[in-house]
KOLTORPA-919358 format. One record per residue: residue number from 0; x, y, z of N, C-alpha, C in turn. Coordinates in steps of 0.02 Angstrom, whole numbers, plus 50000, padded with zeros to 5 digits. Layout:
N
 lumvex  n_c1  n_c2  n_c3 ca_c1 ca_c2 ca_c3  c_c1  c_c2  c_c3
    NUM     X     Y     Z     X     Y     Z     X     Y     Z
...
REM end
This chain:
94
 lumvex  n_c1  n_c2  n_c3 ca_c1 ca_c2 ca_c3  c_c1  c_c2  c_c3
      0 55005 55839 54280 55034 55893 54243 55037 55953 54267
      1 55003 55981 54317 55003 56035 54352 55058 56058 54396
      2 55049 55978 54433 55122 55976 54469 55184 55990 54438
      3 55195 55962 54384 55255 55975 54343 55273 56051 54338
      4 55213 56087 54315 55210 56156 54293 55238 56198 54357
      5 55202 56180 54407 55236 56213 54483 55296 56204 54502
      6 55317 56127 54494 55385 56122 54503 55434 56168 54447
      7 55428 56161 54395 55458 56205 54352 55449 56280 54356
      8 55419 56310 54373 55388 56384 54406 55442 56383 54469
      9 55448 56339 54527 55474 56356 54568 55553 56344 54559
     10 55576 56312 54519 55654 56296 54494 55671 56370 54466
     11 55618 56387 54411 55647 56457 54379 55658 56510 54421
     12 55608 56521 54456 55602 56572 54524 55655 56560 54558
     13 55664 56508 54578 55736 56512 54638 55805 56515 54588
     14 55794 56502 54548 55873 56500 54499 55872 56578 54494
     15 55815 56613 54464 55845 56680 54461 55847 56704 54510
     16 55818 56707 54560 55819 56730 54643 55889 56724 54651
     17 55935 56661 54648 55994 56650 54669 56049 56688 54617
     18 56016 56701 54560 56076 56724 54506 56074 56809 54525
     19 56011 56839 54541 56001 56899 54553 56043 56929 54623
     20 56027 56886 54673 56071 56887 54724 56139 56886 54716
     21 56161 56837 54695 56236 56836 54679 56273 56890 54641
     22 56208 56920 54579 56236 56971 54558 56238 57042 54588
     23 56187 57040 54641 56189 57105 54677 56243 57096 54735
     24 56264 57060 54760 56314 57044 54813 56378 57054 54779
     25 56391 57034 54709 56471 57053 54689 56464 57121 54656
     26 56413 57152 54628 56406 57206 54579 56421 57279 54652
     27 56388 57253 54697 56402 57314 54743 56455 57322 54773
     28 56508 57274 54770 56579 57285 54804 56606 57321 54744
     29 56602 57317 54686 56645 57347 54636 56653 57414 54661
     30 56704 57456 54639 56717 57515 54655 56681 57558 54599
     31 56680 57542 54538 56634 57586 54494 56565 57582 54504
     32 56543 57537 54537 56471 57556 54552 56456 57598 54630
     33 56514 57613 54666 56493 57631 54729 56462 57703 54738
     34 56461 57726 54686 56413 57789 54678 56331 57785 54678
     35 56312 57713 54640 56247 57689 54629 56225 57664 54694
     36 56279 57622 54726 56235 57574 54783 56252 57621 54842
     37 56290 57668 54856 56300 57695 54910 56322 57782 54899
     38 56267 57810 54864 56289 57898 54837 56277 57922 54917
     39 56235 57919 54968 56245 57961 55024 56312 57943 55052
     40 56332 57878 55071 56385 57873 55114 56467 57906 55067
     41 56453 57907 55007 56512 57935 54956 56500 58001 54967
     42 56453 58034 54967 56437 58115 54971 56469 58145 55035
     43 56450 58089 55087 56472 58118 55152 56550 58101 55175
     44 56586 58068 55124 56647 58051 55147 56657 57987 55189
     45 56595 57960 55199 56612 57893 55254 56641 57834 55227
     46 56638 57827 55154 56648 57785 55117 56691 57774 55065
     47 56770 57748 55073 56813 57749 55024 56795 57692 54963
     48 56837 57722 54911 56839 57675 54843 56874 57601 54856
     49 56934 57621 54890 56975 57568 54885 56995 57529 54956
     50 56923 57536 54991 56928 57493 55058 56932 57421 55060
     51 56916 57379 55004 56919 57304 55003 56985 57293 54949
     52 57007 57221 54977 57048 57204 54930 57014 57176 54872
     53 57061 57139 54830 57015 57125 54758 56993 57061 54746
     54 57023 57008 54821 56986 56952 54835 56920 56969 54861
     55 56914 57010 54899 56858 57020 54941 56800 57048 54893
     56 56822 57088 54828 56778 57120 54810 56750 57062 54735
     57 56781 57010 54734 56759 56949 54685 56727 56899 54725
     58 56712 56884 54793 56674 56854 54827 56612 56877 54839
     59 56551 56837 54822 56487 56840 54843 56477 56853 54909
     60 56442 56898 54970 56442 56892 55022 56372 56911 55057
     61 56343 56878 55098 56280 56886 55124 56274 56926 55200
     62 56329 56972 55196 56332 57013 55278 56274 57058 55261
     63 56258 57093 55184 56218 57136 55175 56139 57121 55196
     64 56118 57055 55185 56060 57036 55217 56057 57035 55296
     65 56096 57019 55328 56084 57015 55399 56100 57094 55423
     66 56122 57127 55389 56126 57212 55419 56063 57246 55399
     67 56025 57220 55340 55965 57236 55311 55893 57216 55369
     68 55928 57172 55376 55863 57133 55444 55877 57149 55506
     69 55922 57172 55537 55937 57209 55597 55936 57293 55596
     70 55916 57317 55555 55909 57381 55558 55849 57411 55582
     71 55867 57465 55624 55795 57485 55652 55757 57534 55606
     72 55710 57550 55630 55667 57611 55604 55705 57666 55609
     73 55734 57689 55669 55773 57741 55678 55841 57751 55620
     74 55864 57707 55622 55942 57708 55580 55904 57700 55508
     75 55860 57663 55488 55818 57679 55421 55809 57752 55397
     76 55769 57773 55447 55760 57841 55441 55815 57905 55426
     77 55855 57890 55477 55916 57936 55471 55953 57907 55393
     78 55958 57864 55379 56019 57833 55321 55974 57853 55250
     79 55905 57828 55242 55878 57830 55186 55826 57890 55170
     80 55809 57918 55233 55763 57987 55216 55690 57963 55227
     81 55653 58015 55241 55580 58016 55249 55538 57973 55205
     82 55551 58004 55127 55518 57979 55086 55533 57896 55077
     83 55585 57874 55080 55609 57791 55073 55587 57769 55132
     84 55570 57793 55186 55539 57768 55242 55468 57760 55245
     85 55426 57804 55213 55360 57806 55212 55341 57743 55163
     86 55385 57744 55101 55382 57703 55065 55390 57618 55091
     87 55439 57602 55127 55455 57545 55158 55398 57536 55204
     88 55366 57573 55241 55316 57579 55285 55251 57546 55242
     89 55244 57554 55183 55180 57526 55152 55189 57464 55150
     90 55242 57428 55129 55247 57347 55131 55268 57329 55200
     91 55286 57354 55251 55287 57321 55303 55244 57333 55351
     92 55193 57291 55366 55158 57288 55413 55165 57246 55467
     93 55147 57290 55521 55168 57271 55606 55100 57263 55630
REM end
């Protein structure tokens, strides 16, 4: 009985994780959400709204995961700022 509950919990969590992963991948590419997901890039005029084709905006991609893992601390500090850097260092223990 406990094993069934564990497997149910794992299934629900994996399903929700994949749903949220897919939704984030799709929503971050939409032009109407550009100011939400990349406000600094928009304000510095480094990212334009019409940069992707319609088909690319409708397909979920995992490129952002690789870029997040490969980001150095210096890049993160210069992009996100000191407050976000300190907040992330709380969770990253090296």
